[in-house]
MARLUMKE-515806 format. One record per atom (N, C-alpha, C, O): x negated, y negated, z; residue in three letters. Coordinates in steps of 0.2 Angstrom, whole numbers, padded with zeros to 4 digits, always signed. Layout:
BEGIN
XYZala
...
end
This chain:
BEGIN
+0066-0029-0030met
+0061-0031-0026met
+0056-0036-0030met
+0056-0036-0036met
+0053-0041-0026asn
+0049-0046-0030asn
+0043-0042-0032asn
+0041-0037-0031asn
+0040-0046-0037ser
+0034-0043-0040ser
+0028-0043-0035ser
+0025-0048-0033ser
+0027-0037-0032trp
+0021-0035-0027trp
+0015-0035-0031trp
+0010-0036-0027trp
+0014-0033-0037gln
+0008-0032-0040gln
+0004-0039-0040gln
-0003-0038-0040gln
+0007-0045-0040asn
+0003-0051-0040asn
+0000-0052-0033asn
-0004-0057-0033asn
+0001-0048-0028lys
-0002-0049-0022lys
-0009-0046-0021lys
-0012-0046-0016lys
-0011-0042-0027phe
-0018-0039-0027phe
-0022-0041-0032phe
-0020-0044-0037phe
-0029-0041-0031glu
-0034-0042-0036glu
-0033-0036-0041glu
-0032-0031-0039glu
-0035-0038-0047thr
-0034-0033-0052thr
-0037-0026-0051thr
-0035-0021-0052thr
-0044-0027-0049his
-0047-0020-0047his
-0045-0016-0042his
-0045-0010-0042his
-0042-0020-0037ile
-0039-0016-0031ile
-0032-0013-0033ile
-0031-0007-0031ile
-0028-0016-0037leu
-0022-0013-0040leu
-0024-0007-0044leu
-0020-0002-0044leu
-0029-0008-0048lys
-0031-0002-0053lys
-0033+0004-0048lys
-0031+0010-0050lys
-0037+0003-0043arg
-0039+0008-0039arg
-0033+0011-0035arg
-0033+0017-0035arg
-0028+0007-0033gly
-0022+0010-0030gly
-0018+0015-0035gly
-0016+0020-0033gly
-0018+0012-0041met
-0014+0016-0046met
-0018+0023-0047met
-0015+0028-0048met
-0025+0023-0048glu
-0029+0029-0049glu
-0028+0034-0043glu
-0027+0040-0044glu
-0028+0031-0037tyr
-0027+0035-0031tyr
-0020+0039-0031tyr
-0020+0045-0030tyr
-0015+0035-0033cys
-0008+0038-0034cys
-0008+0044-0039cys
-0006+0049-0038cys
-0011+0042-0045glu
-0011+0047-0050glu
-0015+0053-0048glu
-0014+0059-0051glu
-0020+0053-0044lys
-0025+0058-0042lys
-0022+0062-0036lys
-0025+0066-0033lys
-0016+0060-0034gly
-0013+0063-0028gly
-0016+0061-0021gly
-0015+0065-0016gly
-0019+0056-0021arg
-0022+0053-0014arg
-0017+0049-0010arg
-0020+0047-0005arg
-0011+0049-0012val
-0006+0046-0008val
-0002+0051-0005val
+0001+0055-0008val
-0001+0051+0002gly
+0003+0056+0005gly
+0010+0055+0005gly
+0012+0051+0001gly
+0014+0058+0009gln
+0021+0057+0009gln
+0023+0050+0011gln
+0021+0048+0016gln
+0027+0047+0007val
+0030+0040+0008val
+0036+0041+0012val
+0040+0045+0010val
+0036+0037+0017glu
+0042+0038+0022glu
+0045+0031+0022glu
+0042+0026+0023glu
+0052+0031+0022glu
+0056+0025+0023glu
+0056+0024+0031glu
+0058+0029+0035glu
+0055+0018+0033thr
+0055+0017+0040thr
+0060+0011+0042thr
+0063+0008+0037thr
+0060+0009+0048gly
+0065+0003+0050gly
+0062-0003+0047gly
+0066-0008+0046gly
+0056-0004+0045phe
+0053-0010+0043phe
+0052-0010+0035phe
+0051-0015+0032phe
+0052-0004+0032gly
+0051-0003+0025gly
+0049+0004+0023gly
+0053+0008+0023gly
+0042+0004+0022phe
+0039+0010+0020phe
+0032+0011+0023phe
+0029+0006+0024phe
+0030+0017+0024ser
+0023+0019+0026ser
+0021+0025+0022ser
+0025+0030+0021ser
+0014+0026+0022ala
+0011+0032+0019ala
+0004+0032+0020ala
+0001+0027+0021ala
+0001+0038+0021pro
-0006+0039+0022pro
-0009+0038+0015pro
-0006+0041+0010pro
-0015+0036+0014val
-0019+0036+0008val
-0026+0038+0010val
-0029+0036+0014val
-0028+0043+0006tyr
-0034+0047+0007tyr
-0040+0044+0002tyr
-0040+0046-0004tyr
-0044+0040+0005gly
-0050+0037+0002gly
-0056+0040+0005gly
-0056+0046+0005gly
-0061+0036+0006ser
-0067+0039+0010ser
-0064+0041+0017ser
-0068+0046+0020ser
-0059+0039+0019glu
-0056+0041+0026glu
-0048+0041+0024glu
-0046+0039+0019glu
-0044+0042+0029glu
-0037+0042+0029glu
-0035+0035+0031glu
-0037+0033+0037glu
-0031+0031+0027tyr
-0029+0025+0029tyr
-0021+0024+0029tyr
-0018+0028+0026tyr
-0019+0020+0034asp
-0012+0019+0035asp
-0009+0013+0031asp
-0012+0008+0032asp
-0005+0014+0026val
-0002+0009+0022val
+0005+0007+0024val
+0009+0012+0025val
+0007+0001+0025arg
+0014-0001+0027arg
+0016-0006+0023arg
+0012-0011+0022arg
+0022-0006+0020ile
+0025-0011+0016ile
+0032-0013+0020ile
+0036-0009+0021ile
+0032-0020+0022tyr
+0037-0023+0025tyr
+0042-0026+0020tyr
+0040-0030+0016tyr
+0049-0024+0021val
+0054-0026+0016val
+0060-0029+0020val
+0062-0027+0025val
+0062-0035+0018glu
+0068-0038+0020glu
+0072-0040+0014glu
+0070-0044+0010glu
+0078-0039+0014asn
+0083-0041+0009asn
+0080-0039+0002asn
+0081-0043-0003asn
+0078-0033+0001asp
+0075-0030-0005asp
+0069-0034-0007asp
+0067-0034-0013asp
+0065-0038-0003glu
+0060-0042-0005glu
+0054-0039-0001glu
+0054-0038+0005glu
+0048-0038-0004val
+0042-0037+0000val
+0040-0043+0003val
+0038-0048+0000val
+0039-0043+0010val
+0037-0049+0014val
+0030-0048+0017val
+0027-0053+0018val
+0028-0042+0017ala
+0021-0041+0020ala
+0019-0034+0018ala
+0023-0029+0017ala
+0012-0033+0018met
+0009-0026+0017met
+0003-0026+0022met
-0001-0031+0023met
+0002-0020+0025thr
-0004-0019+0029thr
-0007-0013+0027thr
-0004-0008+0025thr
-0014-0012+0028cys
-0018-0006+0027cys
-0024-0006+0032cys
-0026-0012+0033cys
-0026+0000+0034thr
-0031+0000+0038thr
-0038+0001+0034thr
-0043+0003+0037thr
-0038+0000+0028cys
-0044+0001+0023cys
-0048-0005+0024cys
-0046-0010+0026cys
-0055-0004+0022pro
-0060-0010+0023pro
-0058-0016+0019pro
-0059-0021+0021pro
-0054-0015+0013tyr
-0052-0021+0009tyr
-0048-0025+0013tyr
-0048-0031+0013tyr
-0043-0022+0016ala
-0038-0026+0020ala
-0041-0029+0026ala
-0039-0035+0028ala
-0046-0026+0029glu
-0049-0029+0035glu
-0053-0035+0033glu
-0054-0040+0037glu
-0055-0036+0027asp
-0059-0041+0024asp
-0054-0047+0022asp
-0057-0053+0020asp
-0048-0046+0023gly
-0043-0051+0021gly
-0041-0051+0014gly
-0037-0055+0011gly
end
């Protein structure tokens, strides 16, 4: 897969890694479009990673950071 880390600002990538290490990422499911998982921050957020030909083509999240662009 292509380098997805460069799609995030450093502080957001660090926060995501910390969430994962602290068990705040729920069951990751493989879907028809790629992958999805709930992430538990101040609320439960829906994260989706869209993959085509082993390349990350898009990512979405219902968190406030993603809503701000």
